[in-house]
C-alpha positions as a printed Julia matrix, in Angstrom:
374×3 Matrix{Float64}:
 28.98  57.7   -102.68
 29.83  60.92  -100.95
 26.93  61.14   -98.57
 25.15  64.36   -97.73
 21.83  63.58   -96.12
 19.07  65.99   -97.13
 15.83  65.47   -95.22
 12.94  64.99   -97.62
  9.84  62.89   -97.92
 10.41  59.55   -99.6
  7.55  59.79  -102.07
  8.43  63.36  -102.96
 12.14  63.12  -103.65
 13.57  59.63  -103.34
 13.69  57.42  -106.45
 14.06  53.76  -105.52
 14.8   52.52  -109.02
 17.96  54.63  -109.24
 19.61  52.19  -106.82
 19.2   49.36  -109.32
 20.43  51.43  -112.25
 23.49  52.47  -110.24
 24.31  48.86  -109.35
 24.06  47.77  -113.0
 26.36  50.63  -114.03
 28.79  49.73  -111.25
 28.93  46.13  -112.5
 29.7   47.49  -115.96
 32.57  49.6   -114.57
 34.04  46.54  -112.85
 33.69  44.64  -116.15
 35.7   47.37  -117.91
 38.56  47.06  -115.44
 38.42  43.26  -115.51
 38.54  43.38  -119.3
 41.86  45.2   -119.1
 43.33  41.94  -117.76
 42.15  40.05  -120.83
 42.5   42.44  -123.8
 44.86  45.34  -124.51
 43.44  48.81  -123.89
 44.1   49.75  -127.53
 41.99  46.86  -128.85
 39.0   48.2   -130.85
 35.61  47.11  -129.43
 34.78  45.26  -132.65
 37.91  43.07  -132.47
 36.49  40.19  -130.4
 33.67  39.42  -127.93
 35.65  40.48  -124.85
 36.62  43.79  -126.42
 32.97  44.28  -127.44
 31.86  43.64  -123.85
 34.35  46.19  -122.54
 33.36  48.71  -125.19
 29.62  48.47  -124.61
 30.2   48.51  -120.82
 31.57  52.04  -121.21
 27.98  53.27  -121.19
 28.36  53.05  -117.4
 30.24  56.27  -116.66
 27.92  58.39  -118.86
 25.06  56.72  -116.97
 26.62  57.75  -113.66
 26.86  61.33  -114.9
 23.23  61.34  -116.09
 22.1   59.99  -112.72
 24.19  62.65  -111.0
 22.3   65.42  -112.73
 18.97  63.7   -112.13
 19.38  63.08  -108.4
 21.03  66.41  -107.67
 18.1   68.19  -109.29
 15.71  66.14  -107.19
 17.71  66.73  -104.04
 17.81  70.51  -104.42
 14.61  70.97  -106.47
 16.57  72.96  -109.02
 19.54  75.24  -108.58
 20.97  75.48  -105.05
 19.6   78.48  -103.19
 22.98  79.14  -101.58
 25.5   78.55  -104.4
 28.7   79.24  -102.46
 27.61  77.07   -99.57
 26.65  74.3   -101.99
 30.0   74.39  -103.8
 31.91  74.4   -100.53
 30.03  71.37   -99.2
 30.2   69.45  -102.46
 33.91  70.07  -103.0
 34.67  68.99   -99.46
 32.96  65.68  -100.24
 35.13  65.2   -103.34
 38.44  66.38  -101.89
 38.62  63.97   -98.94
 38.42  60.72  -100.98
 40.75  62.26  -103.57
 43.32  63.17  -100.9
 43.05  59.7    -99.39
 43.23  57.61  -102.54
 45.13  59.58  -105.19
 48.52  59.08  -103.45
 47.74  55.37  -103.03
 47.06  54.87  -106.73
 50.05  56.97  -107.77
 52.37  54.88  -105.6
 50.81  51.7   -106.99
 51.25  52.92  -110.58
 54.9   53.8   -109.91
 55.52  50.4   -108.33
 53.93  48.59  -111.28
 55.84  50.68  -113.84
 52.63  52.15  -115.29
 53.68  55.72  -114.47
 56.94  57.46  -115.27
 58.85  58.47  -112.16
 59.12  62.14  -113.06
 57.58  65.19  -111.45
 55.47  66.15  -114.47
 53.79  62.75  -114.82
 53.11  62.49  -111.1
 51.62  65.99  -110.93
 49.44  65.32  -113.95
 48.04  62.2   -112.29
 47.62  63.97  -108.97
 45.72  66.93  -110.43
 43.52  65.03  -112.89
 43.03  61.96  -110.74
 45.12  58.81  -111.27
 43.32  56.2   -113.33
 39.61  55.92  -112.62
 39.73  58.64  -109.93
 39.26  61.16  -112.73
 35.56  60.76  -111.9
 36.03  62.83  -108.73
 37.77  65.6   -110.69
 35.08  65.5   -113.37
 32.2   65.73  -110.91
 33.79  68.73  -109.21
 33.73  70.54  -112.57
 30.13  69.59  -113.31
 28.92  71.17  -110.07
 29.33  74.52  -111.8
 26.66  73.52  -114.34
 24.11  73.45  -111.52
 24.76  77.11  -110.84
 23.89  78.23  -114.39
 21.15  75.76  -115.39
 17.89  77.63  -116.17
 14.43  76.96  -114.76
 12.39  73.96  -116.0
 10.46  74.23  -119.22
 11.6   75.53  -122.58
 14.71  77.32  -121.21
 15.99  74.09  -119.65
 15.23  72.1   -122.81
 17.17  74.58  -124.94
 19.99  74.59  -122.41
 20.16  70.77  -122.54
 20.21  70.71  -126.34
 22.97  73.31  -126.36
 25.0   71.35  -123.78
 24.57  68.14  -125.75
 25.57  69.91  -128.96
 28.66  71.33  -127.28
 29.62  67.89  -125.99
 29.17  66.26  -129.4
 31.2   69.02  -131.04
 34.08  68.43  -128.63
 33.83  64.67  -129.13
 33.9   64.87  -132.91
 36.91  67.17  -132.78
 38.74  65.0   -130.23
 38.08  61.77  -132.16
 39.15  63.17  -135.52
 42.1   65.2   -134.17
 43.3   63.33  -131.07
 46.67  65.05  -130.82
 47.37  68.78  -130.86
 50.95  70.12  -130.82
 52.27  72.83  -128.56
 51.8   73.67  -124.88
 48.1   74.43  -125.34
 47.56  70.93  -126.69
 48.42  69.25  -123.4
 44.89  69.43  -122.04
 43.44  68.36  -125.37
 45.84  65.46  -125.83
 46.37  64.23  -122.28
 43.33  65.25  -120.28
 40.31  65.13  -122.6
 38.3   62.43  -120.76
 38.66  64.38  -117.51
 37.3   67.66  -118.87
 33.68  68.72  -118.28
 32.87  69.75  -121.91
 33.03  66.08  -122.9
 30.36  65.2   -120.32
 28.23  68.32  -119.95
 25.5   66.99  -122.25
 25.02  63.87  -120.13
 24.79  65.95  -116.95
 22.29  68.35  -118.54
 20.16  65.42  -119.73
 20.1   64.13  -116.15
 19.14  67.59  -114.88
 16.29  67.75  -117.4
 15.18  64.23  -116.45
 15.15  65.26  -112.79
 12.89  68.2   -113.58
 10.49  66.04  -115.62
 10.87  62.76  -113.77
  7.21  62.2   -112.92
  6.28  62.45  -116.6
  9.27  60.35  -117.59
  8.42  57.61  -115.11
  4.86  57.29  -116.42
  6.34  56.02  -119.69
  8.15  53.1   -118.02
  6.08  50.54  -119.92
  8.15  51.44  -122.99
 11.35  50.05  -121.51
 11.5   47.1   -123.98
 11.38  49.59  -126.85
 14.16  51.65  -125.27
 16.19  48.48  -124.8
 15.72  47.58  -128.46
 16.9   51.05  -129.48
 19.89  50.6   -127.18
 20.67  47.34  -128.97
 20.67  49.14  -132.31
 22.84  51.88  -130.81
 25.26  49.23  -129.52
 25.51  47.75  -133.0
 26.19  51.21  -134.42
 28.81  51.84  -131.75
 30.63  48.57  -132.55
 30.49  49.26  -136.28
 31.85  52.78  -135.76
 34.82  51.35  -133.88
 36.06  49.91  -137.2
 36.64  53.47  -138.36
 38.78  54.41  -135.36
 42.49  53.49  -135.48
 43.79  51.15  -132.77
 45.98  53.76  -131.08
 46.23  54.96  -127.48
 44.94  58.52  -128.19
 41.68  57.08  -129.54
 41.11  53.8   -127.68
 40.92  52.77  -124.03
 39.63  55.54  -121.79
 39.33  57.76  -124.88
 36.37  55.64  -126.06
 34.36  57.68  -123.54
 34.66  60.66  -125.91
 33.53  58.86  -129.05
 30.39  60.51  -130.48
 28.96  57.04  -131.23
 28.87  56.26  -127.49
 26.29  59.02  -126.86
 23.2   57.32  -128.38
 24.17  54.02  -126.74
 24.64  55.6   -123.31
 21.46  57.68  -123.47
 19.23  54.86  -124.81
 20.59  52.28  -122.37
 20.32  54.64  -119.4
 16.69  55.39  -120.27
 15.96  51.68  -120.75
 17.5   50.85  -117.38
 15.61  53.61  -115.55
 12.31  52.56  -117.09
 12.98  48.84  -116.58
 13.98  49.39  -112.96
 10.82  51.4   -112.32
  8.67  48.72  -113.97
 10.34  45.74  -112.29
 10.92  47.25  -108.85
  7.77  45.66  -107.25
  9.01  42.19  -108.27
 12.43  42.55  -106.67
 11.57  42.76  -102.98
 13.7   39.73  -102.07
 16.91  41.14  -103.57
 16.25  44.82  -102.89
 18.17  45.01   -99.57
 21.28  43.78  -101.41
 20.7   46.3   -104.2
 20.43  49.23  -101.81
 23.44  48.05   -99.8
 25.69  47.9   -102.87
 24.29  51.21  -104.11
 25.03  52.93  -100.8
 28.68  51.87  -100.93
 29.06  52.36  -104.69
 31.7   55.1   -104.65
 33.93  53.18  -102.24
 33.53  50.04  -104.35
 34.27  52.05  -107.48
 37.5   53.3   -105.9
 38.74  50.2   -104.08
 38.0   47.36  -106.49
 40.81  48.35  -108.86
 43.45  47.86  -106.17
 42.06  44.46  -105.21
 41.67  43.46  -108.83
 45.42  43.89  -109.33
 46.1   41.07  -106.88
 43.42  38.79  -108.31
 44.49  39.43  -111.88
 48.06  38.38  -111.16
 47.06  34.96  -109.86
 44.5   34.05  -112.53
 46.55  34.2   -115.71
 46.04  30.49  -116.41
 42.25  30.62  -116.06
 40.38  30.65  -119.43
 38.85  34.05  -120.23
 35.29  32.67  -120.27
 35.74  31.73  -116.59
 38.24  34.4   -115.59
 36.08  37.4   -116.48
 33.0   36.54  -114.34
 35.29  35.22  -111.58
 37.27  38.47  -111.38
 34.08  40.55  -111.48
 32.48  38.58  -108.65
 35.55  38.37  -106.4
 36.66  41.99  -106.8
 33.11  43.28  -106.3
 32.48  41.14  -103.21
 35.77  41.85  -101.46
 35.69  45.57  -102.21
 32.16  45.71  -100.79
 33.35  44.06   -97.56
 36.32  46.43   -97.35
 34.19  49.53   -97.88
 31.51  48.36   -95.45
 34.17  47.92   -92.78
 35.73  51.32   -93.5
 32.32  52.99   -93.34
 31.92  51.92   -89.71
 34.4   54.57   -88.57
 34.18  58.3    -89.13
 37.59  58.54   -90.81
 37.04  55.46   -92.96
 33.59  56.66   -94.02
 35.06  60.01   -95.09
 37.76  58.22   -97.09
 35.13  56.39   -99.15
 32.87  59.43   -99.4
 30.3   58.45   -96.8
 28.97  59.82   -93.58
 27.82  57.61   -90.76
 24.43  56.05   -91.63
 21.36  58.18   -90.97
 18.8   57.01   -88.35
 16.56  54.29   -89.77
 13.41  56.05   -88.61
 13.65  58.7    -91.33
 14.1   58.08   -95.05
 16.5   60.61   -96.52
 17.75  61.51   -99.91
 21.41  60.91  -100.66
 22.48  63.62  -103.11
 26.21  62.96  -102.95
 28.61  62.51  -105.87
 28.83  58.77  -105.85
 29.21  57.31  -109.33
 25.82  57.9   -110.78
 24.73  60.43  -108.25
 27.47  63.05  -108.3
């Protein structure tokens, strides 16, 4: 939720329903991390209901990347007119939270014995982002795509198809050959989920959706159909997991680079966008809560993992059917409170990727790289 306020008319640039989609995706991310306290990371998604929940919930990060492309296109109405200035501002928004939180998570991983205490392992985590902070590193890479994306129309459609084809090619290769020997294989073996080629198709789809959003939104009545397609894609995703060995190079975070996740992520993202647009008028009572959680989404994304560690340790005896929703609710609520308090100060707001709130009298478009709005 790295906040850069760009003054624009609400009806021209702001998309209310994106707040709801972002909150749903954030809940799915929290569910993934909660699931790690119940099932091993190498457990295939088809193994049991909890593993299936965690597997399907992995649509969330692709959804964040799609939303990033969509909202950034809307915020800049295409490619930035001042590329160097854009990159400088965007990177500054990524670097501050990374500098603040990467050392914290590295120290925590060392203390918990999850990270080897050697210089190479520490540097790898620092550069690529420890744990879930890889999102910041990934978004920084995807900014470059904005500088080369063509104008709307056929050129952008062809560009999107090419980007999606490139992503699928990388994913097929990574899933079938997860380990490559030699020095050059380090990036392929150790850093695949953090590399832009595995996500560039999602970002390009979001960029295309941003360019054609008015047309896309007019089709919102088809959201039940999109949801049904997403259900079929989820079934295909779970079935495909039976073909993938239960090993660290292919499971866990590496599920994000399975080719079978692409149709699930795309169909479910479209269904959520359409459903949110169709249902938005009926959600007036809960909408302030939706926008509040959405505004603090990057800080929640970052902080909830630290808090979850404490809650996970004291809930071992709780049955999984109770423990999972309990951990999701408690970690989400307390991380929201923490981030809201941090955001009241200039330094704290910068640490969670926010600026001080804009004046209420003007509606402004947040085009920052929060999860789902890179």
